[in-house]
N, C-alpha and C positions, 0 to 999 in steps of 0.2 A: 155293577161289578164287572170285572174283566175275567174272561175265561179263555185266555189265549192258549193255543196248543203249540208244542215244540216237538219237532221231528228231527232225527239225525239227517235224513235226506228225503228229498221229494222228487218224484218222477211222474210223468203224465199217466201211465197205466199201472203204477205201483199200487198194490193192494192196500198197504198201510196209508198211503196218501189219500186214496179214495175213501177209506174208513174215516180218516180225520175230516175230510170234506163233509161227509154226512153228519158227523158230530158237530161241526161248525154250524150247519144249518139249524140244528135244534138248539145249540147253545146261544145263538143270536136271539132267540126268544126270551132268554134270561138276562142277557147283558151283551157287552162288547166281546167279540170273539174273532180272532184272526189266526192264521197259520204261519209259523216261522220254522225255518230249517237251516242247518249248517251248510248242507250241500243241496243245490237246486239245479235241476236240468234246465238248459236254456229254453226248452219248449214248455215250461211251467210258468204261468203268469199270475196265478192266484195265491202264491206262497211267497213270503218275504224272507230275506236273509235274517239270520239271528241277530246280526249287528243292528238291525232296524227295530228291534224290540223296544217298546216304549220305555223310556228311562225312568219315568215316575212309577214306582211300584209300591204296593202296600200289602199288608197282611189281610186286607179285606178282599183281595182277589185270589185267584187260583191259577196255577200253571198246570196244564195237563200235558204230561211228558210221555211220548210213545217210545218205548225202549225196544230197539231192534238190533243194535250192536253197539259196541263201545266207541266212544269218541271223546277224547279229553277236553276238547274245546266246548262241547255241550255240557260236560260235567262242570267245568269251571263256571260257565254261565249260570247253571242251575244253583250251584252252591253260593254264588254271589248275589242271588235274588232274595228278597224278603218273603215272597209269597209262599204259602204252603203248596205242596206238590201232590197232584193226583197222578199215580203211575198207571199207565196202560201197557201191559207187558205182552209182547208178540213173540216171545221166545228168541233164542239165538241158535244159529246153525252150530252143529257139533264141532268143537275146537279140533279134535283129533283128525278130522277129515281134511284139514287144511295145513297141518303141521309140516308136511313134506311138499305139497303142491303150491301152497301160498302162505309162507310163514308170517308175512305181515298181516294178512287177514286173520290168521289164527291168533296172533297176539292181540288184535283189536277185539276179537270175540272173547278171549280170556279176560281182557280188561273190562269188557262189558259187565261181566259178573261182579268184578270188584267195584265198578261204579254203582251197581245196585246196592251193594253193602254200604258204600259211603253215603248214599242218598236215603237210606232206610229211616234215619231219625227225622228227615224232613217230609217224608211221605205220610199224608193223612188218610189216604185211601189208595188201596192197591187193587187193580182190576186185571184179570187175565181173560183172554178170549177163549179158553178151554180149560177143562179140569186138569188136563195134562200140564198146561202152562202154570196153573195155580200151584200144583205140586212142586214144580221147578222153583217157583218163587219161595215157597215155604222152606226149601232146602237152604236158602240163603237168609233165613231169619224173618221172613214176612209172615204176619199173622192175619187172620180174618180176610183172606183174599177173596174178592167177589168174582164169580165166573159170569162174565157178560161178553158176548161177541159184539162189542160196542162198535157200531157203524158198519157192520157187515151187511152187504146188500146182495143177497143171493140171486135175485131176479134181474140183476143189472143187464146181463147179455140178452135175456129174453125180451127186453124192452128196446133193444138196439135194432135199427133197421140194418139187415145184413148187406154187406157190399155185394153188388150184383156181379161184378167181374170175379170176385173170390168165389161166389156161389157157382158160377159157371166153370171156373177152373177146377174146383174140388169135385164137381159132378163129373167132369171129364177124366180127371186123374184118379179119383178115388177107386180103390178096390172094394171088395165085398168080403168082410166088413171094413169100415174105416175106423181105425184105432187112433186115439188122440192122447197125447201127453201135453200138458201145459205147465210150465214152470221154468225157473232159471236153470241154466246149465251149470250145475254145481256137483261136486263129487258124491255127496250123500243122496242125491236124487236117483242115482244108479240107472241112468238112462240106457247104459249099455245092456242091462238086463232086457229092456224092451226091444232093443235092436236085435239081440239074439232070439227073442221071442218071435219077432217077425220072420227070421230065417226058418225057425222050426215050423211055423204055421205054413209057410210055402212048401216045405218038405212034406207036410201032411196033406197038401192039396188045397189048402185054404188060401185063396188069392186076396189076402188082406193088404191094406195100405197102413203105414204108420206115419202120422203127422206129428212132428215134434215142434211145439210152439213155445217161444219164450226167449228172453234176451240171452245171448251167449256170454254170461257173466264171467266165465273163465274161457276165453277164446281158445286156449290150447286144448282144453277138454272138448269144446265144440268141434274143433278141427279133427281131433282124434276119433270122435264118434262118426263123423262123415267118412273118414278114411277107413274105419272099421266096416261100415256098410259097403263101401266101394271095394275093399280088398276081398271081402267074403262074397261079393256079388249078390248082396241081399236086395231084392227088388222092392220098389215102391216105399223106400224110406225117404220121407219128405222133411228136410230140415228147414223150417220156414222162418226161424228167428222171431224177433219181436214183431207183433202185429197190432194194429189199431183195433178198437173194440168192434168196428163194423166187419172187419175181415175175420176176427176171432168168432164173432157171432155166426158168420156164414159157415165156418168150419164146424162149430159146435152143433149147428142145425143138421149138418150132414153126418156127424159122427154116430157110430153104432155103440161105441164104448169109450170110456176114459180110463186110461191105465196109469198107475203110478207104482214104481218099485222103490219109492223113497224110504230111507231108513229112519228119517226123523222129520216130523211135521208138528208144528204147534197148533195148526188148525187146518190148513190146506183149502183155501178159497176156491181154486179150480174144481175141486171135488163137489163143493156145494153148488157152484154155478152149473156144473154138468147135471147134477140131480134135479135142479130146478127146471132144466129143459128136457127132463125125461131120458137122460143118457145114463145107462147103467155104468157102474164103477167096478173096476177090478183093482185091488190095492193090497199092499202088505199091511198087516195089522201092527203098524209101528207108530210110536208117538201118540198123537191125538187122533189118528185116523179111525180107530174103532169107534170112538164116541162121536166122531163127525159123520161117518158113513152110516152107522146104524145098520138097518136092514136094506139100505138102498144100493147095496153092491155086494160083491163077493170079496171077503177078507181072507187073504192067504197068510201063511206063516210069515214071521218076521224075516226069515232067511229064505223065502221062496225064490226059486230060480226060474230061468226061462221055460223049463219044462212045465213047471206049475202054472205059469202065466199062460202058456200055450194051451194047456188043458182047460183052464178056466175060460179063456176066450172061445175055444171050440165049443164048450158046453153052452155058453150064452148064445153063440152064433147059430147053433143047430137046434136050439130050443126056444121058439118064439114065445111060448108061455112063460118060461123063466125070465126071458128078457122083458116081457111086459110086466111081470110081477116086480122085478127089480126097479123098473121105471116108476111104477105106481108107488112102491115103498119109498123111493128116493124123493118123489114129490111130497109125500107125507112128511118125510124127515125134515125137509128144509123149512117147513112151516114153523118149526121151533126156532128158526133163525130169522124170522120175519123182521124187516128193518124197523117198523113201528114198534114192535115188541121189544127189540133190544135197545132201541133209543129210549124207550120208557124205563127200562130197567136201569140204564145208565143214569138217567136223570134222578131216579129214585135213590140210587146209591150216592149220587152227588149231593142231593138235598140233605143227606145226613151230616155232611161236613161243611156245608155253607153256613 
């Protein structure tokens, strides 16, 4: 049988692409399995363009579709194939956050929900990587959604040899504590809350550093954040952009806490990767973050501001017992996301429709 996977886009350090790679490894034990995407970054060499998908299709095979945002070309492809579809839903960013700043992205996100409705009759199995995502799918008519963080590899960074130069740089520049944010520069991530948190911490006498890591998906927003830190003369705000796994591993090993003020998360892999490395988490209780973090971090109100984050950071920084307990609970929590376990759950669900 063929178990080919279809993604909207593929990038070298993209979480969904990496999850699909892990699924491909286990699917190849069952049959032929390759990755196909509509958009592919030039530095990705293990994913083929959707136009190269094998022409000969049959209902004896399955297409595993990773839904991350709308794309009409992908929908046309899926509706034109005879194979049943297994949907793996990774959630969509909130449409309203982009209506003014990026109307075209907002339109594609809104279209993504319509695509899910149009595909519903073709989907023989729906999988969501969190209970929050499962509830979102149920709102558009999907029943019996399985919750499986399929392909999530929480210990990925722990197994990467950290870049020596990055380790030296962070050791030299890092304040105490080193605060880390990892994610795309998008409006709903509310990175500006963390920048203001950094200002408050320094006013309180805590000489912290804030490292912001991730692709500047919205360059205008990334520039505005850097200008905010500069105009307010906020010290030790390090806007590092997208990094390779070896550099990210180096920073994560130096980090004292991972912070996220995001208002919407379908799972949040950086949180899991941080907890796997014993890094305490401070986050808003938004989206899937409460079920993801569990007891491995401090969960603040959904509308928590810089004052709340500064108070939480100070609490963890000044209480090594609390920091140690959060690190311990985080390591325990991520055991529920073990790769072997979730791949087994994925295959069990898949076996029911094969």
